[in-house]
C-alpha positions as CSV (number, residue, x, y, z in Angstrom):
1,M,108.3,170.1,-160.9
2,G,106.1,167.9,-158.7
3,L,106.2,167.3,-155.0
4,P,109.5,166.7,-153.3
5,K,110.3,163.2,-152.2
6,K,112.5,164.2,-149.2
7,L,112.1,166.7,-146.3
8,T,114.5,169.6,-146.0
9,E,116.3,170.3,-142.7
10,M,114.1,173.3,-142.1
11,Q,110.9,171.2,-142.6
12,I,112.2,168.6,-140.2
13,K,113.1,171.2,-137.6
14,F,109.7,172.9,-138.0
15,A,107.9,169.6,-137.5
16,N,110.0,168.6,-134.5
17,L,109.4,172.1,-132.9
18,L,105.7,172.0,-133.6
19,V,105.2,168.6,-132.0
20,A,107.6,169.2,-129.1
21,N,106.0,172.5,-128.2
22,E,102.4,171.7,-128.8
23,G,100.2,174.0,-126.8
24,R,103.2,176.1,-125.8
25,K,104.2,177.7,-129.1
26,T,102.2,178.7,-132.1
27,P,103.0,177.2,-135.5
28,T,104.2,180.6,-136.5
29,E,106.7,180.7,-133.7
30,C,107.9,177.2,-134.6
31,A,108.4,178.3,-138.3
32,I,110.5,181.4,-137.2
33,E,112.6,179.2,-134.8
34,A,113.1,176.7,-137.6
35,G,114.6,179.5,-139.8
36,Y,111.7,180.5,-142.0
37,N,111.3,184.2,-143.0
38,K,109.6,186.1,-140.1
39,D,107.5,188.2,-142.4
40,R,106.0,185.1,-144.0
41,A,106.1,182.7,-141.1
42,T,102.3,182.4,-140.5
43,I,101.7,181.6,-144.2
44,T,104.6,179.2,-144.3
45,A,103.5,177.4,-141.1
46,S,100.0,177.0,-142.5
47,E,101.3,175.7,-145.8
48,L,103.7,173.2,-144.1
49,Q,100.7,171.7,-142.3
50,S,98.7,171.3,-145.6
51,P,98.6,167.8,-146.9
52,K,98.0,169.0,-150.4
53,K,101.1,171.3,-150.4
54,F,103.4,169.4,-148.2
55,P,102.2,165.8,-147.7
56,L,105.6,164.6,-146.5
57,V,105.8,167.2,-143.8
58,V,102.2,166.4,-142.6
59,Q,103.1,162.7,-142.6
60,Y,106.3,163.4,-140.6
61,I,104.3,165.5,-138.1
62,G,101.9,162.6,-137.6
63,E,104.7,160.1,-137.2
64,R,106.4,162.3,-134.5
65,R,103.1,162.7,-132.6
66,S,102.5,158.9,-132.7
67,E,106.1,158.4,-131.4
68,L,105.4,160.7,-128.5
69,L,102.1,159.0,-127.7
70,N,103.8,155.6,-127.8
71,K,106.9,156.8,-125.8
72,Y,104.7,158.1,-123.0
73,D,102.1,155.3,-123.4
74,I,99.2,157.8,-123.5
75,T,95.7,156.6,-124.3
76,Y,92.4,158.3,-123.7
77,E,91.4,155.8,-121.0
78,K,94.7,156.0,-119.1
79,H,94.6,159.8,-119.4
80,L,91.1,160.0,-117.8
81,A,92.0,157.5,-115.1
82,E,95.2,159.4,-114.2
83,L,93.3,162.6,-114.0
84,G,90.7,160.9,-111.8
85,K,93.4,159.6,-109.5
86,T,94.9,163.1,-109.2
87,R,91.4,164.5,-108.4
88,D,90.7,161.9,-105.8
89,E,94.1,162.4,-104.1
90,A,93.7,166.2,-104.1
91,R,90.2,165.8,-102.6
92,E,91.6,163.7,-99.8
93,D,94.2,166.4,-99.1
94,K,91.4,169.0,-99.3
95,A,93.3,170.7,-102.1
96,W,90.2,172.1,-103.6
97,S,91.8,174.1,-106.4
98,T,93.8,171.0,-107.6
99,T,90.6,168.9,-107.3
100,L,88.6,171.3,-109.5
101,N,91.4,171.7,-112.1
102,A,91.8,167.9,-112.4
103,E,88.0,167.5,-112.9
104,I,87.9,170.3,-115.5
105,A,90.8,168.6,-117.3
106,R,88.9,165.3,-117.3
107,G,85.9,167.1,-118.8
108,K,88.0,168.7,-121.5
109,A,89.6,165.4,-122.4
110,A,86.1,163.8,-122.5
111,G,84.9,166.6,-124.9
112,F,82.5,168.3,-122.5
113,Y,84.2,171.7,-123.2
114,N,84.8,173.1,-126.6
115,N,86.8,176.3,-126.5
116,Q,87.6,176.2,-130.2
117,H,86.8,179.4,-132.1
118,I,86.2,178.7,-135.7
119,H,86.4,181.6,-138.0
120,L,85.0,181.0,-141.5
121,H,85.7,183.4,-144.2
122,K,83.7,182.5,-147.2
123,N,82.5,184.2,-150.3
124,V,78.8,184.0,-149.9
125,T,78.1,184.9,-153.5
126,Q,79.1,181.4,-154.7
127,S,76.4,179.0,-155.7
128,R,75.6,176.0,-153.6
129,E,77.1,173.8,-156.3
130,E,80.4,175.7,-156.1
131,N,80.4,175.4,-152.3
132,D,79.7,171.7,-152.5
133,A,82.5,171.2,-155.0
134,E,84.9,173.0,-152.7
135,L,83.8,170.9,-149.8
136,A,84.2,167.6,-151.8
137,E,87.7,168.7,-152.8
138,A,88.6,169.5,-149.2
139,L,87.3,166.1,-148.0
140,R,89.3,164.4,-150.8
141,N,92.5,166.2,-149.7
142,Y,92.0,165.5,-146.0
143,K,90.4,162.1,-146.1
144,P,93.6,160.2,-145.1
145,I,93.9,162.4,-142.0
146,I,90.2,162.3,-141.1
147,N,90.1,158.5,-141.4
148,G,93.5,158.0,-139.9
149,Q,94.7,155.9,-142.8
150,A,98.3,155.5,-143.7
151,V,99.1,156.9,-147.2
152,D,101.9,155.7,-149.4
153,L,103.2,159.1,-150.4
154,N,105.1,157.7,-153.4
155,K,101.8,156.6,-154.9
156,V,100.3,160.1,-154.2
157,I,103.2,161.8,-155.7
158,D,103.1,159.5,-158.8
159,V,99.4,160.1,-159.3
160,E,99.8,163.9,-159.0
161,V,102.7,163.9,-161.4
162,E,100.7,161.8,-163.8
163,S,97.6,164.0,-163.6
164,S,99.7,167.1,-164.1
165,K,101.2,165.5,-167.2
166,D,97.8,164.8,-168.5
167,K,96.7,168.4,-168.1
168,S,99.8,169.6,-170.1
């Protein structure tokens, strides 16, 4: 069967909702709103964000995020400068809560705070070699995203179709 070469309307709707509501809605909520089955929405949302299962959706999400960054001309430096300006203006007005919140936001943007909770669920009975093989596979799958490289999905699809034919 191979990978599809075109996004469905529901996939496009999911991606647009995900990007437009970043930080306000969970991927599960976006999947439900896009029309996916509520009982399976968490799994579907996760799969749609997997470059191995849905590379076109992942690419489209990345494109939409880039469009928003370009539209609002957001850069790391401008973001920190704007937060600094807000902090300074609030300090002059003796708006201490706003001053503190702006400074905390600058710290978060600079990476001084890490509120991520990482939950690892791993079978610890595997050998080191098996774990290393899984890690290498994950790095191969996510390398274009990690490195921020553009990927020609037609070539990826052709390679995967070829390799699946070879296995048959």
